[in-house]
C-alpha positions, 0 to 999 in steps of 0.5 A: 464254685459256690461260696457260703451256699445255704446262708444269707449274706449282709451288706452295709454301706452308709445308712443302708443295710441289705440282706440277700439270700441264695433262695430265689437270688432274693433280697430279704430286707433293705433297711435304711437307718434301721427301718425296713424299706424293702420288706419280706412279703413275696416269694415262695414262702413270703420271705423275699423283699425283692427277687429277679424276674428271669427268663421272663416276668409275670404270666403267659396266657394259656401257658403256651406261645408260638415262636418262629412257627414252633409251639411251646408249652410251659407248666405252672410253677406255683399254685396258680394256674399260669406259669409265673415270673419264670424260674429264677425266683424259685431256684437256689443261686450260688454265691460267686463273690462277696465283699463288704458292700457287694455280692455276685450270684450265679444260676445255671438252669438246664432245660427242665421238663416244664419249660423250654428255657435253658439259661444262665443268670448272673446277678450283682448286688452293690451298695455305694453310700446310700444307693442299692444297685441291682444288675441282672444278666441272662444268657440263652443256653438252649439250642434255639432262639427264644424270646427272653425278658428280665425285671425285678420285683421289689416289695416297698414299705407302704404307709397311708401317707406314702406318695409315688411319682413316676411318668408313663405313657399308657396303662393296660387293663387287668383281665382274666388270669391277671393278664393285661387286656387292652389299653385303658385311660389312665384315671386321675387316681393312678396318674402319678405324674405328680406325687400322689398317694397310692389308693387303698385298693387292689391295683395290678396293672402294667404301665407302658412307656415307663420313663425309667424313674420313680420316686417314693416318699415316706413323710413319717420317716423323712425318707425319699427313694429315687428309683432309676432304671436302664432304658430297657426297663420301659414297662412298670408293673404296679401291684398293690393289694387292698389296705391294710396291706403294708407293701406296694410293688413297683416292678420294672420289666423289659417287656409287657406281661404275656408278651410271648403272645403279643404281635411284637413280643411285647418288648421281649428280646429274641436271644439266639443260643449264647446271646445275653440280655442285661440291665441295671436298676438303682435305688437311692435313699435320700433324707428329706431335709438333705434333699431340700438342702440340695434343691435349695442350693 
């Protein structure tokens, strides 16, 4: 049974206030000490600050794939020519349970005419002091096995002096239709193994071998954010429009874009009917002076 459907919900813990919406099962804002860190810049109407990727993330070449000698076709679900991010971010989720610092959302998607996927998704949003935890689970409700994937699509506050630090193993070129088009050398300006300012240009690349950890730092508000992801999220999409866009997306995913058409499924998980796939990411907010004190100690 849904509880409080059709309204947004606010959670608060410590210095962190998070607002979630049934539309797309999305976070519409996460503010730390009054400053929006996850900010509305995406979703169907640009109101989402973070949304779940289910039953897959990103795009599928030609809106079709072959699995176990059977061909499957999908239809576009936005104004773009390629189906985008599955269906979870476009549907209305039901509130299953809510407390002062957590909520749980459910979505049941019967197989639509435009997609072979029938699934149930469950998402938990939980605050613990200054940590935002997002957990996502998907169950195959169909009558045949299919490749599934999950992820999250957060829109982080972007300032000229914001830095990013993370470790990856490889980088994919962006090709036609915003699809990955082969591996390329990681240039120095996109080597974030040490803290580096995100260059003020278009970036839309998949990075493989993601370590599961990243740090964002905003000197202007003395805030650091540590992103920690379950090992299953070993792909990181980085999307940043050209300046003066005020956001950057770091999208942890369980698979590569267009994995449906890669020989090894690009990390997608084959779920038999009734099987499930689940993972959690955490965002920990740290005041810089507090971080220094901990490091000095």
